[in-house]
BADOMI-774901 format. One record per residue (C-alpha): x, y, z; residue in one letter; chain; residue number from 1. Coordinates in steps of 0.1 Angstrom, whole numbers, plus 5000, padded with zeros to 4 digits. Layout:
BADOMI-774901
<rec <X Y Z> A A NUM>
...
***
This chain:
BADOMI-774901
<rec <5000 5000 5000> M A 1>
<rec <5030 5023 5005> Y A 2>
<rec <5045 5017 4971> R A 3>
<rec <5039 5053 4963> F A 4>
<rec <5069 5062 4985> L A 5>
<rec <5091 5048 4958> L A 6>
<rec <5078 5071 4930> T A 7>
<rec <5101 5100 4918> P A 8>
<rec <5077 5126 4933> R A 9>
<rec <5081 5111 4968> W A 10>
<rec <5119 5107 4964> W A 11>
<rec <5120 5145 4958> G A 12>
<rec <5097 5152 4988> I A 13>
<rec <5118 5129 5011> N A 14>
<rec <5151 5144 5001> V A 15>
<rec <5138 5179 5006> F A 16>
<rec <5125 5171 5041> A A 17>
<rec <5157 5153 5051> V A 18>
<rec <5178 5183 5041> L A 19>
<rec <5154 5211 5052> A A 20>
<rec <5147 5200 5088> I A 21>
<rec <5183 5197 5100> P A 22>
<rec <5191 5230 5082> L A 23>
<rec <5163 5248 5100> C A 24>
<rec <5172 5234 5134> L A 25>
<rec <5209 5243 5129> F A 26>
<rec <5200 5279 5118> M A 27>
<rec <5176 5283 5147> G A 28>
<rec <5202 5270 5172> S A 29>
<rec <5229 5293 5157> W A 30>
<rec <5206 5324 5160> Q A 31>
<rec <5198 5314 5196> L A 32>
<rec <5235 5312 5204> S A 33>
<rec <5240 5347 5189> R A 34>
<rec <5214 5361 5212> F A 35>
<rec <5229 5343 5242> E A 36>
<rec <5263 5357 5233> D A 37>
<rec <5249 5392 5232> R A 38>
<rec <5233 5387 5266> V A 39>
<rec <5266 5375 5281> D A 40>
<rec <5285 5404 5264> T A 41>
<rec <5260 5429 5277> H A 42>
<rec <5264 5416 5312> Q A 43>
<rec <5302 5416 5309> Q A 44>
<rec <5301 5452 5296> Q A 45>
<rec <5280 5463 5325> E A 46>
<rec <5304 5447 5350> D A 47>
<rec <5334 5463 5333> R A 48>
<rec <5316 5497 5334> S A 49>
<rec <5309 5493 5371> A A 50>
<rec <5345 5485 5377> R A 51>
<rec <5358 5513 5355> A A 52>
<rec <5341 5539 5376> K A 53>
<rec <5362 5530 5406> T A 54>
<rec <5393 5518 5387> A A 55>
<rec <5424 5541 5383> A A 56>
<rec <5426 5558 5349> A A 57>
<rec <5452 5544 5325> R A 58>
<rec <5471 5563 5298> P A 59>
<rec <5454 5568 5265> L A 60>
<rec <5481 5550 5245> A A 61>
<rec <5476 5518 5267> D A 62>
<rec <5439 5515 5257> L A 63>
<rec <5440 5521 5220> L A 64>
<rec <5426 5509 5197> P A 65>
<rec <5392 5509 5212> V A 66>
<rec <5373 5476 5214> N A 67>
<rec <5347 5459 5234> T A 68>
<rec <5371 5454 5263> V A 69>
<rec <5386 5489 5265> T A 70>
<rec <5354 5507 5257> S A 71>
<rec <5342 5525 5288> G A 72>
<rec <5375 5522 5306> R A 73>
<rec <5388 5553 5324> Q A 74>
<rec <5417 5570 5306> T A 75>
<rec <5437 5602 5310> S A 76>
<rec <5454 5625 5286> A A 77>
<rec <5475 5656 5289> R A 78>
<rec <5475 5687 5266> G A 79>
<rec <5458 5719 5259> H A 80>
<rec <5424 5727 5244> Y A 81>
<rec <5420 5741 5209> D A 82>
<rec <5397 5770 5218> T A 83>
<rec <5393 5780 5182> A A 84>
<rec <5374 5748 5173> H A 85>
<rec <5348 5743 5200> Q A 86>
<rec <5319 5722 5184> L A 87>
<rec <5283 5715 5194> L A 88>
<rec <5268 5681 5187> V A 89>
<rec <5230 5686 5184> P A 90>
<rec <5201 5662 5188> G A 91>
<rec <5215 5642 5218> R A 92>
<rec <5193 5629 5246> T A 93>
<rec <5205 5625 5281> L A 94>
<rec <5186 5599 5300> K A 95>
<rec <5181 5602 5337> D A 96>
<rec <5155 5591 5363> R A 97>
<rec <5130 5616 5350> H A 98>
<rec <5133 5602 5314> G A 99>
<rec <5150 5616 5284> G A 100>
<rec <5156 5653 5275> Q A 101>
<rec <5168 5667 5242> Q A 102>
<rec <5200 5687 5242> G A 103>
<rec <5235 5689 5227> F A 104>
<rec <5270 5678 5235> Y A 105>
<rec <5299 5704 5240> V A 106>
<rec <5330 5690 5223> L A 107>
<rec <5366 5704 5224> N A 108>
<rec <5398 5690 5209> L A 109>
<rec <5426 5684 5232> L A 110>
<rec <5460 5688 5215> R A 111>
<rec <5483 5662 5231> T A 112>
<rec <5521 5661 5232> D A 113>
<rec <5520 5634 5204> S A 114>
<rec <5507 5660 5180> G A 115>
<rec <5473 5643 5176> K A 116>
<rec <5441 5658 5190> A A 117>
<rec <5417 5639 5212> L A 118>
<rec <5380 5647 5210> P A 119>
<rec <5367 5655 5245> V A 120>
<rec <5330 5658 5253> V A 121>
<rec <5331 5682 5282> R A 122>
<rec <5294 5677 5289> G A 123>
<rec <5257 5681 5279> W A 124>
<rec <5233 5710 5280> L A 125>
<rec <5195 5709 5274> P A 126>
<rec <5180 5730 5245> G A 127>
<rec <5186 5737 5209> D A 128>
<rec <5222 5739 5197> A A 129>
<rec <5211 5766 5172> G A 130>
<rec <5195 5789 5198> A A 131>
<rec <5216 5817 5212> K A 132>
<rec <5200 5814 5246> A A 133>
<rec <5213 5778 5249> A A 134>
<rec <5247 5784 5235> T A 135>
<rec <5253 5814 5257> A A 136>
<rec <5253 5790 5287> R A 137>
<rec <5283 5770 5274> V A 138>
<rec <5313 5777 5296> P A 139>
<rec <5347 5784 5280> A A 140>
<rec <5372 5755 5281> P A 141>
<rec <5401 5758 5306> P A 142>
<rec <5432 5775 5293> K A 143>
<rec <5468 5763 5294> G A 144>
<rec <5479 5727 5299> E A 145>
<rec <5454 5704 5315> V A 146>
<rec <5450 5667 5323> T A 147>
<rec <5416 5653 5315> V A 148>
<rec <5401 5620 5328> T A 149>
<rec <5371 5603 5313> G A 150>
<rec <5355 5572 5298> A A 151>
<rec <5370 5560 5265> L A 152>
<rec <5346 5557 5236> Q A 153>
<rec <5349 5544 5200> A A 154>
<rec <5342 5567 5171> S A 155>
<rec <5305 5569 5162> E A 156>
<rec <5290 5557 5129> N A 157>
<rec <5258 5561 5110> Q A 158>
<rec <5241 5534 5132> G A 159>
<rec <5248 5552 5165> T A 160>
<rec <5218 5568 5182> D A 161>
<rec <5215 5605 5177> G A 162>
<rec <5240 5607 5148> V A 163>
<rec <5231 5631 5120> Q A 164>
<rec <5252 5618 5091> A A 165>
<rec <5233 5637 5063> G A 166>
<rec <5252 5669 5068> G A 167>
<rec <5238 5703 5063> G A 168>
<rec <5245 5715 5098> L A 169>
<rec <5254 5751 5106> P A 170>
<rec <5290 5761 5111> Q A 171>
<rec <5302 5751 5146> G A 172>
<rec <5280 5720 5148> Q A 173>
<rec <5290 5684 5143> L A 174>
<rec <5267 5655 5135> G A 175>
<rec <5289 5625 5142> M A 176>
<rec <5319 5622 5166> I A 177>
<rec <5345 5605 5146> S A 178>
<rec <5380 5611 5131> A A 179>
<rec <5365 5609 5096> A A 180>
<rec <5341 5638 5104> S A 181>
<rec <5367 5660 5121> L A 182>
<rec <5395 5656 5096> V A 183>
<rec <5378 5681 5073> N A 184>
<rec <5373 5706 5101> I A 185>
<rec <5407 5708 5118> V A 186>
<rec <5441 5710 5102> P A 187>
<rec <5457 5683 5123> Y A 188>
<rec <5454 5646 5130> E A 189>
<rec <5427 5633 5153> V A 190>
<rec <5426 5601 5173> Y A 191>
<rec <5400 5575 5162> D A 192>
<rec <5384 5576 5196> A A 193>
<rec <5369 5602 5221> W A 194>
<rec <5363 5605 5258> I A 195>
<rec <5335 5618 5279> T A 196>
<rec <5346 5636 5310> L A 197>
<rec <5337 5621 5344> T A 198>
<rec <5335 5655 5361> D A 199>
<rec <5318 5681 5340> A A 200>
<rec <5322 5718 5344> Q A 201>
<rec <5290 5735 5356> A A 202>
<rec <5264 5741 5342> P A 203>
<rec <5274 5711 5320> L A 204>
<rec <5261 5676 5328> H A 205>
<rec <5285 5647 5325> A A 206>
<rec <5276 5623 5296> V A 207>
<rec <5275 5586 5307> P A 208>
<rec <5296 5563 5285> P A 209>
<rec <5277 5542 5260> A A 210>
<rec <5280 5504 5257> A A 211>
<rec <5303 5492 5230> A A 212>
<rec <5287 5485 5197> E A 213>
<rec <5274 5449 5195> G A 214>
<rec <5277 5443 5232> S A 215>
<rec <5243 5455 5244> G A 216>
<rec <5207 5442 5242> L A 217>
<rec <5199 5464 5212> D A 218>
<rec <5175 5458 5183> L A 219>
<rec <5200 5433 5166> K A 220>
<rec <5200 5411 5197> A A 221>
<rec <5162 5408 5196> F A 222>
<rec <5163 5402 5159> Q A 223>
<rec <5184 5372 5166> N A 224>
<rec <5158 5360 5190> L A 225>
<rec <5131 5365 5164> G A 226>
<rec <5150 5346 5138> Y A 227>
<rec <5154 5318 5162> T A 228>
<rec <5116 5313 5164> G A 229>
<rec <5112 5316 5127> E A 230>
<rec <5137 5289 5119> W A 231>
<rec <5121 5265 5144> F A 232>
<rec <5086 5273 5130> V A 233>
<rec <5100 5265 5095> F A 234>
<rec <5112 5231 5107> A A 235>
<rec <5078 5223 5122> G A 236>
<rec <5061 5234 5090> F A 237>
<rec <5082 5210 5069> V A 238>
<rec <5073 5181 5092> V A 239>
<rec <5036 5190 5091> F A 240>
<rec <5035 5192 5053> M A 241>
<rec <5053 5158 5050> W A 242>
<rec <5028 5140 5072> F A 243>
<rec <4999 5157 5055> R A 244>
<rec <5010 5146 5020> L A 245>
<rec <5018 5111 5033> F A 246>
<rec <4984 5107 5048> R A 247>
<rec <4966 5119 5017> R A 248>
<rec <4985 5096 4993> D A 249>
<rec <4982 5066 5018> A A 250>
<rec <4944 5071 5019> E A 251>
<rec <4943 5073 4981> A A 252>
<rec <4963 5041 4978> A A 253>
<rec <4940 5023 5003> K A 254>
<rec <4909 5034 4984> D A 255>
<rec <4924 5022 4951> A A 256>
<rec <4932 4988 4967> A A 257>
<rec <4895 4985 4977> L A 258>
<rec <4884 4994 4942> G A 259>
<rec <4872 5029 4952> I A 260>
<rec <4884 5054 4927> V A 261>
<rec <4872 5090 4933> P A 262>
<rec <4853 5104 4903> E A 263>
<rec <4874 5128 4883> G A 264>
<rec <4906 5120 4901> D A 265>
<rec <4935 5118 4878> G A 266>
<rec <4965 5131 4897> G A 267>
<rec <4972 5109 4927> G A 268>
<rec <4999 5082 4926> D A 269>
<rec <4976 5055 4941> A A 270>
<rec <4944 5068 4924> A A 271>
<rec <4960 5070 4890> A A 272>
<rec <4953 5033 4883> G A 273>
<rec <4977 5012 4905> D A 274>
<rec <4950 4984 4907> V A 275>
<rec <4966 4949 4911> P A 276>
<rec <4962 4926 4882> Q A 277>
<rec <4935 4900 4885> G A 278>
<rec <4913 4922 4907> E A 279>
<rec <4880 4935 4893> V A 280>
<rec <4869 4970 4900> T A 281>
<rec <4835 4979 4914> A A 282>
<rec <4824 4993 4880> G A 283>
<rec <4832 4961 4862> E A 284>
<rec <4813 4940 4888> R A 285>
<rec <4783 4963 4884> D A 286>
<rec <4785 4959 4846> A A 287>
<rec <4786 4921 4849> D A 288>
<rec <4757 4920 4873> R A 289>
<rec <4737 4942 4849> G A 290>
<rec <4745 4919 4820> T A 291>
<rec <4735 4888 4839> D A 292>
<rec <4702 4904 4850> R A 293>
<rec <4695 4914 4814> G A 294>
<rec <4702 4879 4801> D A 295>
<rec <4679 4864 4827> E A 296>
<rec <4651 4889 4818> R A 297>
<rec <4655 4880 4781> D A 298>
<rec <4654 4843 4788> A A 299>
<rec <4623 4846 4809> D A 300>
<rec <4606 4867 4782> Q A 301>
<rec <4615 4841 4756> G A 302>
<rec <4602 4813 4777> A A 303>
<rec <4569 4831 4783> D A 304>
<rec <4566 4838 4746> Q A 305>
<rec <4573 4801 4737> G A 306>
<rec <4547 4789 4762> E A 307>
<rec <4522 4813 4748> A A 308>
<rec <4529 4802 4712> Q A 309>
<rec <4527 4765 4722> G A 310>
<rec <4493 4770 4739> E A 311>
<rec <4481 4788 4708> G A 312>
<rec <4491 4760 4685> Q A 313>
<rec <4475 4734 4708> A A 314>
<rec <4443 4754 4709> A A 315>
<rec <4444 4756 4671> G A 316>
<rec <4449 4718 4668> Q A 317>
<rec <4419 4712 4691> D A 318>
<rec <4397 4735 4671> E A 319>
<rec <4408 4717 4639> G A 320>
<rec <4399 4683 4654> R A 321>
<rec <4365 4696 4665> G A 322>
<rec <4357 4709 4631> E A 323>
<rec <4367 4676 4616> G A 324>
<rec <4344 4655 4639> R A 325>
<rec <4315 4678 4631> G A 326>
<rec <4319 4674 4594> E A 327>
<rec <4321 4636 4597> A A 328>
<rec <4289 4636 4618> A A 329>
<rec <4271 4656 4593> R A 330>
<rec <4282 4634 4564> A A 331>
<rec <4269 4602 4582> G A 332>
<rec <4236 4617 4587> K A 333>
<rec <4232 4625 4551> V A 334>
***
C-alpha cells in the first residue's frame, strides 16, 4: 500500500524534508547562540563599566585601539584645548531618572604632546544647539595645559543613536563624533576615539559612557531571538506538510486497493490506476451484474413467449379436430 513512496515525486519530497529539517534546526540554534552571546557580552560590559568607575585611569596609549574590552575604561590624557574649534553636537538625549531630555554635547579637541588631537565631550546641555540662549550658557574651556580624565569611547558611525550623518548642519556643529568627520574641520590629525569627562564643568552635565557596539541588548539582539523562532517554525512546517502529503497519498492508495476510485481524480499516485492485476473494480462488477440480469430477463421473456405460442398451437389443433368431427357427423347423417 505504501509503494507510492518509491515514486520519483516522493523521492524528491523525502530528500527535501531530510535536508530542510536539519538545516532549519541548525540555523535556529545558531541564532539562539548569537542572542545568548549578546546577553553575556552585555552583562560583561555592565560589569566592566561598574569596575571602570572605581578603577584608576590608564594612559590613553595603553587602551588604543578601542574595542569591546577597552570601551568605557577610564583613561587620562594631557595637553591643551583648541579654543578655536569648539563644536556642538545637536540632537543628543541625556537619560536620567526623569526620562530623556533633548539637548546637545559640547565638544573640544585636546592637543596632546604626540601632535594628535583627542575629541573630548566636556558635557551636555539641554536645549537647541542653534538657539543663542542655549549656546550662551556654554562655559569656555580651561586655558593652558590640563590633564583630562574620562571614559574612552569608540568613534561613532551612522548606526549610532543621535547621529546626523546627512550633513547640512550650521557652522560650529558636528553630526557625528569620529575622526572621519573631524578631519575636514581641523588642520591636524585626530585620534580614532573620544572620551566623555567624568567630572563636567557647571552648568554642563556629565555624559555617561555608552555600551560598545554589538555588546548591548539592542535591536539586533532581539532580531536574533526573532530569527530563532522563525527557523524552528519552518522546521515544524516541513514536518507537518510531509505527514499531510503522506496521509493523503496513503488514503488514496488504500481506496484504490479496495476498488474505490474518486470520480474525476487523475493526479494521485495510488488513484492513478495502480490496481493489482486479477482484481475487478466495482464498476466492472456492476456491469457484469447488469449483463446477467439482462440475460435472465431476456430468457424469461423468451420462455413466456414460447409457452404462449405453444398454447396457441395446441388450441388451434383442438379446434381443427373439433371441426373435423363435426363434418364427419354431418356426412353420416346424410
